[in-house]
Structures are given as structure tokens and as C-alpha cells.
DRENLUMRO-975906 format. One record per residue (C-alpha): residue number from 0; residue in one letter; chain; x, y, z. Coordinates in nm, 2 decimals, m for minus. Example, Ala and Ser with C-alpha at 12.3 -4.5 7.8 and 13.67 -1.06 7.14 Angstrom:
// DRENLUMRO-975906
(0,a,A,(1.23,m0.45,0.78))
(1,s,A,(1.37,m0.11,0.71))
This chain:
// DRENLUMRO-975906
(0,m,A,(1.43,0.94,m0.48))
(1,n,A,(1.61,0.76,m0.76))
(2,n,A,(1.36,0.55,m0.96))
(3,v,A,(1.61,0.27,m1.01))
(4,y,A,(1.66,0.25,m0.63))
(5,r,A,(1.28,0.25,m0.57))
(6,l,A,(1.22,m0.03,m0.82))
(7,l,A,(1.50,m0.24,m0.68))
(8,i,A,(1.34,m0.21,m0.33))
(9,i,A,(1.00,m0.30,m0.47))
(10,f,A,(1.16,m0.59,m0.67))
(11,f,A,(1.32,m0.75,m0.36))
(12,a,A,(1.01,m0.70,m0.15))
(13,s,A,(0.79,m0.85,m0.41))
(14,v,A,(1.02,m1.16,m0.44))
(15,l,A,(0.99,m1.18,m0.06))
(16,i,A,(0.61,m1.20,m0.09))
(17,g,A,(0.66,m1.50,m0.32))
(18,f,A,(0.88,m1.68,m0.07))
(19,a,A,(0.63,m1.60,0.21))
(20,f,A,(0.34,m1.75,0.01))
(21,n,A,(0.52,m2.05,m0.14))
(22,l,A,(0.73,m2.16,0.15))
(23,f,A,(0.50,m2.09,0.44))
(24,l,A,(0.14,m2.03,0.36))
(25,l,A,(0.05,m2.23,0.05))
(26,p,A,(0.21,m2.56,0.16))
(27,h,A,(m0.04,m2.57,0.45))
(28,e,A,(m0.33,m2.43,0.25))
(29,i,A,(m0.32,m2.11,0.45))
(30,l,A,(m0.43,m1.80,0.25))
(31,t,A,(m0.37,m1.43,0.28))
(32,g,A,(m0.64,m1.16,0.25))
(33,g,A,(m0.81,m0.98,m0.04))
(34,v,A,(m0.74,m1.04,m0.40))
(35,t,A,(m0.41,m1.22,m0.35))
(36,g,A,(m0.59,m1.46,m0.11))
(37,l,A,(m0.85,m1.53,m0.37))
(38,a,A,(m0.57,m1.60,m0.62))
(39,m,A,(m0.41,m1.84,m0.38))
(40,l,A,(m0.74,m2.01,m0.33))
(41,f,A,(m0.79,m2.05,m0.71))
(42,g,A,(m0.43,m2.18,m0.74))
(43,l,A,(m0.50,m2.45,m0.48))
(44,k,A,(m0.83,m2.56,m0.64))
(45,t,A,(m0.74,m2.54,m1.01))
(46,p,A,(m0.44,m2.66,m1.22))
(47,i,A,(m0.35,m2.29,m1.28))
(48,n,A,(m0.06,m2.16,m1.07))
(49,a,A,(m0.16,m1.89,m0.81))
(50,g,A,(0.09,m1.65,m0.98))
(51,y,A,(m0.12,m1.65,m1.30))
(52,w,A,(m0.43,m1.58,m1.09))
(53,v,A,(m0.27,m1.28,m0.92))
(54,i,A,(m0.22,m1.13,m1.27))
(55,l,A,(m0.57,m1.21,m1.40))
(56,l,A,(m0.75,m1.08,m1.09))
(57,n,A,(m0.55,m0.76,m1.08))
(58,i,A,(m0.60,m0.66,m1.45))
(59,p,A,(m0.93,m0.49,m1.40))
(60,i,A,(m0.82,m0.33,m1.07))
(61,v,A,(m0.50,m0.19,m1.23))
(62,i,A,(m0.70,m0.05,m1.52))
(63,l,A,(m0.92,0.13,m1.27))
(64,g,A,(m0.62,0.26,m1.08))
(65,w,A,(m0.46,0.38,m1.41))
(66,r,A,(m0.76,0.59,m1.48))
(67,k,A,(m0.80,0.73,m1.12))
(68,l,A,(m0.45,0.74,m0.97))
(69,g,A,(m0.11,0.86,m1.08))
(70,k,A,(0.08,0.68,m1.35))
(71,q,A,(0.39,0.64,m1.14))
(72,f,A,(0.20,0.47,m0.86))
(73,v,A,(0.02,0.24,m1.10))
(74,g,A,(0.34,0.16,m1.28))
(75,n,A,(0.51,0.06,m0.96))
(76,t,A,(0.20,m0.15,m0.87))
(77,i,A,(0.21,m0.33,m1.21))
(78,f,A,(0.58,m0.40,m1.16))
(79,s,A,(0.52,m0.54,m0.81))
(80,v,A,(0.23,m0.76,m0.92))
(81,a,A,(0.43,m0.89,m1.21))
(82,v,A,(0.74,m0.97,m0.99))
(83,t,A,(0.52,m1.13,m0.72))
(84,s,A,(0.34,m1.34,m0.98))
(85,i,A,(0.66,m1.46,m1.15))
(86,s,A,(0.81,m1.54,m0.81))
(87,m,A,(0.51,m1.75,m0.72))
(88,i,A,(0.54,m1.94,m1.05))
(89,y,A,(0.91,m2.02,m1.02))
(90,i,A,(0.96,m2.06,m0.65))
(91,p,A,(0.87,m2.42,m0.56))
(92,i,A,(0.59,m2.47,m0.31))
(93,f,A,(0.78,m2.64,m0.03))
(94,g,A,(0.70,m2.62,0.33))
(95,i,A,(0.98,m2.50,0.56))
(96,t,A,(0.81,m2.65,0.86))
(97,e,A,(0.53,m2.90,0.91))
(98,d,A,(0.38,m2.68,1.19))
(99,a,A,(0.09,m2.48,1.04))
(100,l,A,(0.09,m2.24,1.33))
(101,l,A,(0.45,m2.14,1.28))
(102,s,A,(0.40,m2.11,0.91))
(103,s,A,(0.10,m1.88,0.95))
(104,v,A,(0.30,m1.66,1.19))
(105,f,A,(0.62,m1.64,0.99))
(106,g,A,(0.44,m1.62,0.66))
(107,g,A,(0.23,m1.33,0.79))
(108,v,A,(0.53,m1.15,0.92))
(109,l,A,(0.73,m1.18,0.59))
(110,a,A,(0.43,m1.09,0.38))
(111,g,A,(0.34,m0.79,0.60))
(112,a,A,(0.70,m0.66,0.60))
(113,a,A,(0.72,m0.69,0.22))
(114,i,A,(0.39,m0.52,0.16))
(115,g,A,(0.47,m0.24,0.40))
(116,i,A,(0.80,m0.17,0.23))
(117,i,A,(0.63,m0.17,m0.11))
(118,i,A,(0.36,0.08,0.01))
(119,r,A,(0.63,0.29,0.17))
(120,f,A,(0.82,0.32,m0.16))
(121,y,A,(0.51,0.45,m0.35))
(122,g,A,(0.37,0.12,m0.48))
(123,s,A,(0.12,m0.15,m0.38))
(124,t,A,(0.06,m0.52,m0.44))
(125,g,A,(m0.26,m0.44,m0.63))
(126,g,A,(m0.60,m0.55,m0.52))
(127,v,A,(m0.75,m0.38,m0.21))
(128,d,A,(m0.48,m0.12,m0.19))
(129,v,A,(m0.57,0.02,m0.53))
(130,i,A,(m0.94,0.00,m0.46))
(131,s,A,(m0.88,0.18,m0.13))
(132,l,A,(m0.69,0.47,m0.29))
(133,v,A,(m0.96,0.52,m0.55))
(134,l,A,(m1.23,0.53,m0.29))
(135,i,A,(m1.02,0.78,m0.08))
(136,k,A,(m1.02,1.02,m0.37))
(137,k,A,(m1.40,1.00,m0.39))
(138,w,A,(m1.54,0.95,m0.04))
(139,d,A,(m1.44,0.93,0.32))
(140,v,A,(m1.55,0.57,0.35))
(141,p,A,(m1.46,0.33,0.63))
(142,l,A,(m1.18,0.15,0.43))
(143,g,A,(m1.10,m0.07,0.73))
(144,g,A,(m1.45,m0.22,0.70))
(145,l,A,(m1.40,m0.28,0.33))
(146,i,A,(m1.07,m0.46,0.38))
(147,f,A,(m1.21,m0.66,0.67))
(148,f,A,(m1.50,m0.77,0.45))
(149,l,A,(m1.27,m0.89,0.17))
(150,n,A,(m1.04,m1.07,0.41))
(151,s,A,(m1.33,m1.23,0.59))
(152,l,A,(m1.47,m1.35,0.26))
(153,v,A,(m1.14,m1.54,0.19))
(154,v,A,(m1.15,m1.69,0.54))
(155,f,A,(m1.51,m1.79,0.50))
(156,i,A,(m1.45,m1.96,0.17))
(157,s,A,(m1.13,m2.12,0.30))
(158,g,A,(m1.33,m2.28,0.59))
(159,f,A,(m1.58,m2.44,0.36))
(160,l,A,(m1.34,m2.56,0.10))
(161,f,A,(m1.06,m2.69,0.33))
(162,a,A,(m1.11,m2.70,0.71))
(163,w,A,(m1.21,m2.45,0.97))
(164,e,A,(m0.89,m2.50,1.15))
(165,l,A,(m0.70,m2.39,0.84))
(166,a,A,(m0.94,m2.10,0.81))
(167,l,A,(m0.85,m1.98,1.16))
(168,y,A,(m0.48,m2.01,1.07))
(169,t,A,(m0.56,m1.79,0.76))
(170,m,A,(m0.73,m1.54,0.99))
(171,l,A,(m0.42,m1.54,1.21))
(172,s,A,(m0.19,m1.49,0.92))
(173,i,A,(m0.41,m1.20,0.79))
(174,y,A,(m0.41,m1.03,1.13))
(175,i,A,(m0.03,m1.06,1.17))
(176,t,A,(0.02,m0.93,0.82))
(177,g,A,(m0.19,m0.62,0.90))
(178,l,A,(0.00,m0.56,1.22))
(179,v,A,(0.34,m0.57,1.05))
(180,i,A,(0.22,m0.34,0.77))
(181,d,A,(0.10,m0.09,1.02))
(182,r,A,(0.44,m0.10,1.20))
(183,i,A,(0.62,m0.03,0.87))
(184,h,A,(0.38,0.21,0.71))
(185,t,A,(0.10,0.34,0.93))
(186,r,A,(m0.10,0.51,0.66))
(187,h,A,(m0.39,0.58,0.90))
(188,i,A,(m0.18,0.83,1.09))
(189,k,A,(m0.24,1.20,1.01))
(190,l,A,(0.05,1.43,0.95))
(191,s,A,(0.08,1.80,0.96))
(192,l,A,(0.27,1.93,0.66))
(193,m,A,(0.43,2.28,0.64))
(194,v,A,(0.62,2.39,0.33))
(195,v,A,(0.81,2.71,0.30))
(196,t,A,(0.87,2.78,m0.07))
(197,n,A,(0.95,3.03,m0.34))
(198,q,A,(0.73,2.84,m0.58))
(199,g,A,(0.41,2.88,m0.38))
(200,d,A,(0.15,2.91,m0.67))
(201,e,A,(0.29,2.62,m0.87))
(202,l,A,(0.33,2.40,m0.57))
(203,k,A,(m0.02,2.48,m0.45))
(204,k,A,(m0.17,2.38,m0.78))
(205,a,A,(0.02,2.05,m0.79))
(206,l,A,(m0.09,1.96,m0.43))
(207,l,A,(m0.46,2.05,m0.50))
(208,a,A,(m0.45,1.84,m0.82))
(209,n,A,(m0.31,1.53,m0.64))
(210,l,A,(m0.48,1.55,m0.30))
(211,v,A,(m0.83,1.58,m0.16))
(212,r,A,(m0.71,1.81,0.12))
(213,g,A,(m0.75,2.18,0.17))
(214,i,A,(m0.44,2.40,0.19))
(215,t,A,(m0.39,2.72,0.39))
(216,v,A,(m0.15,2.97,0.23))
(217,i,A,(0.04,3.21,0.45))
(218,e,A,(0.26,3.50,0.34))
(219,g,A,(0.60,3.48,0.49))
(220,q,A,(0.95,3.64,0.48))
(221,g,A,(1.29,3.49,0.53))
(222,a,A,(1.44,3.64,0.84))
(223,y,A,(1.80,3.62,0.70))
(224,s,A,(1.74,3.68,0.32))
(225,g,A,(1.44,3.91,0.35))
(226,e,A,(1.28,3.73,0.05))
(227,s,A,(0.91,3.69,0.03))
(228,k,A,(0.79,3.33,0.06))
(229,k,A,(0.47,3.13,0.07))
(230,i,A,(0.40,2.89,0.36))
(231,l,A,(0.17,2.61,0.26))
(232,y,A,(0.00,2.42,0.55))
(233,t,A,(m0.22,2.11,0.53))
(234,v,A,(m0.29,1.78,0.71))
(235,i,A,(m0.25,1.46,0.52))
(236,t,A,(m0.23,1.09,0.58))
(237,r,A,(0.10,0.91,0.59))
(238,y,A,(0.02,0.73,0.27))
(239,e,A,(m0.02,1.06,0.09))
(240,l,A,(0.32,1.17,0.20))
(241,a,A,(0.46,0.93,m0.06))
(242,i,A,(0.26,1.12,m0.33))
(243,i,A,(0.38,1.46,m0.21))
(244,k,A,(0.76,1.39,m0.18))
(245,p,A,(0.82,1.36,m0.56))
(246,l,A,(0.61,1.67,m0.62))
(247,l,A,(0.82,1.88,m0.38))
(248,k,A,(1.15,1.76,m0.53))
(249,e,A,(1.03,1.83,m0.88))
(250,i,A,(0.88,2.17,m0.82))
(251,d,A,(1.10,2.32,m0.55))
(252,p,A,(1.39,2.09,m0.43))
(253,n,A,(1.51,2.38,m0.20))
(254,a,A,(1.18,2.42,m0.01))
(255,f,A,(1.19,2.39,0.36))
(256,v,A,(0.95,2.11,0.46))
(257,s,A,(0.83,2.02,0.81))
(258,v,A,(0.63,1.70,0.87))
(259,s,A,(0.50,1.61,1.22))
(260,e,A,(0.24,1.37,1.35))
(261,s,A,(m0.10,1.51,1.44))
(262,m,A,(m0.25,1.39,1.77))
(263,e,A,(m0.61,1.47,1.66))
(264,v,A,(m0.78,1.63,1.36))
(265,m,A,(m1.11,1.81,1.39))
(266,g,A,(m1.31,2.00,1.13))
(267,n,A,(m1.30,1.96,0.75))
(268,f,A,(m1.02,1.71,0.69))
(269,r,A,(m1.14,1.64,0.33))
(270,r,A,(m1.17,1.90,0.06))
(271,e,A,(m1.52,1.90,m0.09))
């Protein structure tokens, strides 16, 4: 995928997040989840704009991601965080509607759609996404529980500082955002990946270096050409597919690739 095209998509999606926050959520003191929610909270309770807090809170997380994840992913994440922050600084905080319920629903939908698109184009909005990917590379931990804890922390703080009714609207917005993200980029879904390639050894090394999955290598032969080929088979998450696509195009753009959804995975899904 052309890097300019990817960055343009991430740019517009990040600006959309700024609109969702400043036109729907912040005017009613409704927050979102995770690190961005904390930034919005600090923005409401201090003279410093929430956009600046987004940058400050994401600095240590991005440094962690730079050390543990790919440079391209972290670069896209830094770009997204920067664009989102600038958008929140320059887009005026102005409520489209006085109905807090409508604002929480539409704000959650817009934020979820934008975040899902950014993740789909090999980036993230920082915060919990980066932490989750780092943990995935180390342990098979219940990431849903971690995300729920961070989001619940924002809701709990929101209830004490503002009003519990607004905290419930915050929870509704977080829930809707999660639903929309799952519809756009369901990273929890497991995929069966089969690659038929002439660059089997090189591609195998690249996949093992970037994934925590085992790979089965099968000797094959082209029925028409008679050429010997390697067939690489593995099961990945949908999120990891964004990592694999650039590798395939770089190492063997002519490889035959089949991706299908796995109904159930049993056995050693993670490489030790």
C-alpha cells in the first residue's frame, strides 16, 4: 500500500476524532476511554487544552512502543496522535446538540469509526492500543480485561468529578466506540494464512521475527510450471494481518496468499 495514501487516510481519520471529541463529547463533559479519556478529563479540569494532554500522556507509551514494536507502526501512531492533538487544539469546543444522550451516541460512533480505520491502516491512536500490542508480544494476557479496567477508571473518576449521570453517558460512549471499532477492524478474530512462495526461507524468517506464531512449512510444486515452492501456513489475528501485508509485498509480491476466517483454534496458538 502506498505510504502517502495510508498517511492521508490516517490524517483524515485523526481529524475526525478531533471533531467527535470537541463537537459531541467534551461540550457535555462526556469522556472516552483509556489514555485519551484521561487527557480529556485533565483538559476539562485544568487550563491546558486536552490536545496537549494527549501528547504528554502518550510520550512514554510511544517510547515503549518504539522499543518493542515496528518503526512503521509507531511512526503511524505518532502521526495520528499529533494530528488528533492539533485537531483538538484548533477545533472549537462547540456542542452540536444540547442532548447529552445524542452526543454520547454520535460521538462514540464517529470516534469508533475513526479509530477502527486508523487501526486497519496499520496505526493506532496511542495509549491502550500500543500497550496491548506490547503485551501480546510477551504474554497471552486477557487484553479485554486490561482495556475494561482503564475505561472503567475513567468512568469512575468522571462520576466523582462531574456527575454520575455524565459518567453513565461516558460509559455508553465507550461501549458504542468499542462496538464500531469491532465492526471495522475485529482484531480478535483469528485468520488462517497460507502463502505459496518462491522465497520461502526469507519470508519464513521475516514472519518469525515479526510474529509470535508458529509456522508450518510444506514442500509444494506448481502444477502448471512444475517449479518447487514453499507453502507457509499459520493462524494469526486480524490485527497481525496489517503487519504481514507489507512483508509479503516487500519479500515476494508475486506470492499466492489465501486468508480465511478460522471458526475455532485449539492447541498452541502462540509460539513459545
